[in-house]
N, C-alpha and C positions, 0 to 999 in steps of 0.2 A: 768462514774462514779456514784457510791452511795452517794448521800450528803442526811443529810437533811434537808427538805424546811427551815429551818433558816440559817442553811450555808449557802442552795445555794443564800438566800436573799440577806444576809450579805457581803457575796461575792461579788454580785452582785452592790452593794452600795458601799464600797469602791473600788471597779476597780476591782476586781480580778478576773482572769481567772481560776475557780475551778479546771480547769483539769490540773494547776501545785500544788497545795493542795492534803500533802500526808495525807490522813485518817488515826484516829490513832479508831478510833471506832470498833464497832462490824464486821468484813470481812471487813477490810480498808474504814469503812464508813466515809466519812467528816461528821463533828458537828463541833460546834459553838465555840468549845477552839481549834480548829483546826487552824481555819477560823482568829479567836482574834492574833494566835501565829506566822501566815504566814509571815515570810519576804521577799517579793518583791526579792530582790538580789539572794535569795536562790533558787533555783528552786528546785523539785521533782528530784529526783534519776531516772536517764534509766531507764525505764523497760527491762527488760534480754529477747535478744531476741526469738520468738520464736523460739521451738523445731519446726525439721524437722515432716512433717505428716506419720505419720506413713502408709503403704503400706496395702495396704487390697487385700486379694484375690480376684480373678479375680470369678465370680460365674461357678458355675455349669451349663456345656453345657450339657442337657438330648435333648435324640434323638429325634427327629420326631414321632409326635403319630400317628396312622392307621389313615386314613378318618374316620372310623366309629365312632373309639373314640375320635376322633377333634371334630365329630356332637355333640356328646352325652356331653359332656360336655359342648359345646357352649353354647346348647339348657339347661343345668343345670345351666347356668353363667345367661343365659337372665331370668332365670325361678326367679331364687334369684335378681335383679336387678329393674321385672317389681313389685315384692309382692311394698306394701305399708311398708311403718314403722312404727312400732306401737305407737299408742299418748302416749305421754309423761305425 
């Protein structure tokens, strides 16, 4: 939950659980006026149920490499990994 430092401090001082406060700032951020206007008996509206996860297509299965191509690609990979990184 995004909240301004002042709102967090005020909520802590008042004994309010910051997760129960509904934010009215940018992108739902909790600000001072939200903590001041919070009524303890009135809980924040329940969050909408999460949407079902989208199914991801399985990765394509590639045919195995011939032994010579496998050896060449492994040497290339090792040469890249062994190379020192450039200085920043």
